N, C-alpha and C positions, 0 to 999 in steps of 0.2 A: 497148297504145299509148294507150288512152283514159286510163290512170292518169297519164301524164306531164303533160299540161296541168293536170289537177286538182292534182297535187302541186306543179307549178310555181306555180300561183296560191296555193296554201296557203303555200308557201315565201315568196313575196313578202308575203303578208298577215302572216305571222309576223315577217318582217323589219321591216315597217311598224309592227307593234305594239311591237316592241322599241325602234325609234327613237322612237316616241311616248312610251313609258315613259321612256326616257332624257331626252327633252325635258321631260317633266313633272317629273322629279326635278331637272333643271337649273333649271327655272322656280321650283320650290319653294325651292331654295337661294338663288336671286337674290332672291326675295321676303323671305327671312329677312335676307339681307345688307342689303337696302333698309330693312327695319325697324330694324335696328341702326344704320344710318347716320342714319336719321331721329331715332332716340333720341339719338344723339351730337350731332347738330346742335341738337336741343332743349336739351341740356345746355350747349353752347357759347353758345347764345343766352341761357340763364339766367345763365351766368357773365358775359357781356358786360353784361347788364342790371344785375346786382349791382355790377359795377365802375363802371358809369355812375352808379348811385346813390350809391356811396361817393365818387366824384369830385365829385358835386354837393354832398354834405355837406362835403367838404374845402374846396370853393370857397366855400360860404357861411361857414364858420368863418374862412377867410382873409380874406374881406371884413370880417367883424367885427373881426378883429385889426387890419386896416388902419385901420378906423375908430377903434379904440381907440388906435392908435399916432398917428394924426392929432391926436386929442384931447390925448394926452400932450405932443406937440410944441407944440401951441398953448399949453397951460398952462405949459410951460417956456420959452415964447418961443423955440423952436428952428425955427420955420417961416421959409422964405425969403419975402422981400417981393416 
């Protein structure tokens, strides 16, 4: 009869150990998924920065073209009074 309580405690401890092991594996998986999400987010941020830079270059060039077009219109007397 004295073996039953000891076995019961050992059984509970083994179950706890298995639960903790499962939780540890899940936590490791979640950590890896979080790392992949962070890497993906960094890639998206890089892409957004590159697109913003490209847009800025396009806007500068467009401003130059507008200036040149205004100059052409003035030289050809095509400007409105």
